C-alpha positions, 0 to 999 in steps of 0.5 A: 489508475490501472487496476491490473496487477504489475507484470512482475508478480514476484515483487508481491509478497504474500499477495498483499505486500509489494516491494519494488524500488524501481517502480515509481508508483506508491499505490499499486493494485494488489495481486488479485485486483478484486481486493483493491490496492496496496502500498509499494513498501520499497518506498519510504513514503509508504511508511510515512503514509501508513503512519499518518493514517494510523495516527489519524485513526487513533486521534479519531477514536480518542476524540469519540471516546 
């Protein structure tokens, strides 16, 4: 996976959120590559992925409590 930010930097909102329905990638590098990756929030799968991660974290914290 390429760690350089996408060419059109106007698709980044607040340097953290990325919205581009024409981009096929779900996980994209952040505007500053040193900070890692973010999701393409123009894709519905990004919200499903985020929800699954959140549910897993909640489940783990409840099991450890």
